[in-house]
DRENLOVEX-552931 format. One record per residue (C-alpha): x, y, z; residue in three letters. Coordinates in Angstrom, 1 decimal. Example, Ala and Ser with C-alpha at 12.3 -4.5 7.8 and 13.67 -1.06 7.14 Angstrom:
[[12.3,-4.5,7.8],"Ala"],
[[13.7,-1.1,7.1],"Ser"],
//
This chain:
[[-35.6,4.5,-2.5],"Met"],
[[-33.8,3.2,-5.9],"Ser"],
[[-30.9,1.2,-5.5],"Ala"],
[[-28.4,3.8,-6.0],"Phe"],
[[-29.1,5.8,-3.1],"His"],
[[-28.7,2.3,-1.2],"Arg"],
[[-25.2,2.2,-2.7],"Phe"],
[[-23.6,5.2,-1.7],"Pro"],
[[-21.3,6.6,-4.3],"Ser"],
[[-18.6,7.8,-1.9],"Arg"],
[[-18.0,4.5,-0.6],"Asp"],
[[-17.9,2.9,-3.7],"Leu"],
[[-15.3,5.7,-4.9],"Gly"],
[[-13.4,4.8,-1.8],"Leu"],
[[-13.4,0.9,-2.6],"Leu"],
[[-12.4,1.6,-6.5],"Ile"],
[[-9.5,3.7,-4.8],"Leu"],
[[-8.7,1.1,-2.3],"Arg"],
[[-8.3,-1.3,-5.7],"Gly"],
[[-5.3,0.8,-6.5],"Ala"],
[[-3.7,-1.8,-3.7],"Gly"],
[[-4.6,-5.1,-5.6],"Phe"],
[[-3.1,-3.5,-8.6],"Leu"],
[[0.1,-2.6,-6.8],"Leu"],
[[0.4,-6.0,-5.0],"Ala"],
[[-0.4,-7.9,-8.1],"Ala"],
[[2.4,-6.0,-10.1],"Thr"],
[[5.1,-4.4,-8.4],"Phe"],
[[4.6,-6.1,-4.7],"Gly"],
[[4.8,-9.6,-6.5],"Leu"],
[[7.8,-8.7,-8.7],"Gln"],
[[9.6,-7.0,-5.3],"Lys"],
[[8.9,-10.6,-3.4],"Phe"],
[[10.3,-12.8,-5.8],"Ser"],
[[13.5,-11.0,-6.0],"Trp"],
[[14.0,-11.7,-2.1],"Tyr"],
[[12.4,-15.3,-2.6],"Trp"],
[[14.9,-16.0,-5.0],"Thr"],
[[17.9,-14.4,-3.6],"Ala"],
[[16.8,-16.1,0.1],"Phe"],
[[16.7,-19.4,-1.7],"His"],
[[20.1,-18.8,-3.5],"Ala"],
[[21.8,-17.7,0.0],"Gly"],
[[22.6,-13.9,-1.5],"Lys"],
[[23.2,-10.8,0.8],"Ser"],
[[19.6,-8.8,1.2],"Leu"],
[[22.2,-6.0,0.8],"Ser"],
[[23.3,-6.8,-2.9],"Ala"],
[[19.7,-7.7,-4.1],"Ile"],
[[16.2,-5.8,-4.7],"Gly"],
[[16.0,-1.9,-3.9],"Leu"],
[[18.9,-1.9,-1.3],"Ala"],
[[21.3,-1.1,-3.9],"Pro"],
[[19.4,1.7,-5.2],"Leu"],
[[18.6,2.8,-1.9],"Ile"],
[[22.0,3.2,-0.9],"Ala"],
[[22.8,5.0,-4.0],"Arg"],
[[20.0,7.6,-3.6],"Met"],
[[21.8,8.3,0.0],"Gly"],
[[19.0,7.0,2.1],"Phe"],
[[19.9,5.5,5.5],"Pro"],
[[19.7,1.8,6.3],"Ile"],
[[18.8,0.4,2.6],"Pro"],
[[18.1,-2.9,3.6],"Val"],
[[15.7,-2.3,6.1],"Val"],
[[14.1,0.3,3.6],"Leu"],
[[13.7,-2.1,1.2],"Ala"],
[[12.1,-4.8,2.9],"Leu"],
[[9.7,-1.9,4.3],"Trp"],
[[9.0,-1.1,0.8],"Ile"],
[[8.6,-4.7,-0.6],"Thr"],
[[5.9,-5.0,2.7],"Phe"],
[[4.4,-1.8,1.7],"Asn"],
[[3.9,-2.8,-1.9],"Glu"],
[[3.0,-6.6,-1.5],"Ser"],
[[1.1,-7.3,1.8],"Ile"],
[[0.4,-3.8,3.0],"Gly"],
[[-1.1,-3.1,-0.7],"Ala"],
[[-3.0,-5.9,-0.5],"Phe"],
[[-4.3,-5.5,3.1],"Leu"],
[[-5.3,-1.8,1.7],"Ile"],
[[-7.2,-3.1,-0.8],"Gly"],
[[-9.1,-5.4,1.4],"Cys"],
[[-9.5,-2.2,3.6],"Gly"],
[[-7.6,-3.7,6.8],"Phe"],
[[-5.5,-1.0,8.9],"Leu"],
[[-6.5,1.1,5.9],"Thr"],
[[-5.1,4.7,7.2],"Arg"],
[[-1.7,3.3,8.7],"Ile"],
[[-1.0,1.3,5.6],"Leu"],
[[-2.2,3.5,3.2],"Ala"],
[[0.2,6.4,5.0],"Ala"],
[[2.9,4.0,5.0],"Ser"],
[[2.7,3.2,1.5],"Ala"],
[[2.4,7.2,0.9],"Ala"],
[[5.4,7.5,2.3],"Leu"],
[[7.3,5.0,0.5],"Gly"],
[[5.6,6.3,-3.0],"Met"],
[[7.1,9.8,-1.8],"Ala"],
[[10.5,8.1,-2.1],"Gly"],
[[9.8,6.5,-5.0],"Ala"],
[[8.8,9.5,-6.7],"Leu"],
[[12.0,11.1,-5.3],"Tyr"],
[[14.0,8.6,-7.0],"Thr"],
[[12.4,8.5,-10.1],"Ser"],
[[12.8,12.4,-10.6],"Val"],
[[16.5,12.0,-9.5],"Arg"],
[[17.1,9.6,-11.7],"Leu"],
[[15.0,11.2,-14.8],"Glu"],
[[12.8,8.0,-15.2],"Glu"],
[[9.3,8.0,-15.4],"Asp"],
[[7.6,9.6,-12.4],"Trp"],
[[4.1,9.4,-13.0],"Leu"],
[[3.2,6.0,-11.5],"Arg"],
[[4.8,6.8,-8.3],"Ala"],
[[3.0,10.2,-8.1],"Ala"],
[[-0.6,9.0,-8.7],"Leu"],
[[-0.1,5.8,-6.4],"Tyr"],
[[0.9,8.6,-3.6],"Leu"],
[[-2.0,10.8,-4.2],"Ile"],
[[-4.4,7.5,-4.0],"Val"],
[[-2.4,6.3,-0.9],"Phe"],
[[-2.6,10.0,0.9],"Val"],
[[-6.3,10.2,0.2],"Ala"],
[[-7.1,6.8,1.5],"Leu"],
[[-4.9,7.7,4.6],"Ala"],
[[-6.9,10.8,5.0],"Leu"],
[[-10.2,9.8,4.3],"Ile"],
[[-10.3,6.1,5.2],"Gly"],
[[-11.6,3.0,3.8],"Pro"],
[[-15.2,3.6,3.2],"Gly"],
[[-18.0,1.1,4.5],"Lys"],
[[-17.0,-1.7,2.2],"Phe"],
[[-14.3,-2.7,4.2],"Ser"],
[[-12.9,-4.9,6.5],"Val"],
[[-12.1,-1.8,9.1],"Asp"],
[[-15.9,-0.9,8.8],"His"],
[[-16.9,-4.4,9.5],"Leu"],
[[-14.8,-4.6,12.7],"Ile"],
[[-15.7,-1.6,13.6],"Lys"],
[[-19.4,-2.3,13.4],"Ser"],
[[-19.4,-5.3,15.1],"Lys"],
[[-17.3,-3.6,18.3],"Thr"],
[[-19.7,-0.9,18.0],"Ala"],
[[-22.6,-2.8,18.3],"Ala"],
[[-24.6,-2.8,21.8],"Pro"],
[[-24.5,-5.8,24.0],"Ala"],
[[-27.6,-7.8,24.2],"Pro"],
[[-29.9,-7.3,27.3],"Pro"],
[[-29.3,-9.9,29.9],"His"],
//
């Protein structure tokens, strides 16, 4: 059997798709996380920093909570998606956040393509799962292993 057949292309494709999580965490996630870190040390109100004012302006409810949720999605959540841990749940959460980002970008007549691409990737991962090269698969294979005989 060739090396290619031992390395399933479906699982390699899912690993590459999960790389979008690492990219999101390293760019937008770190940026948003640093906003809150700086504001926390400056003693600023959470409602006046980061995405909360924009979320409020767009008419979404509970802007501070949504801003913190988006920050989690795009930093820690995105990193965990990249690792393939809790992939379906976190990808669904990230996709929902990207749907809001897409809506906001279109309303503000800004570039919406990046939000749309992340939305597509995270919806696909939520539906398909992380593949074999993931923490989720490792955990599943460890818990599904039969117990040794007594």
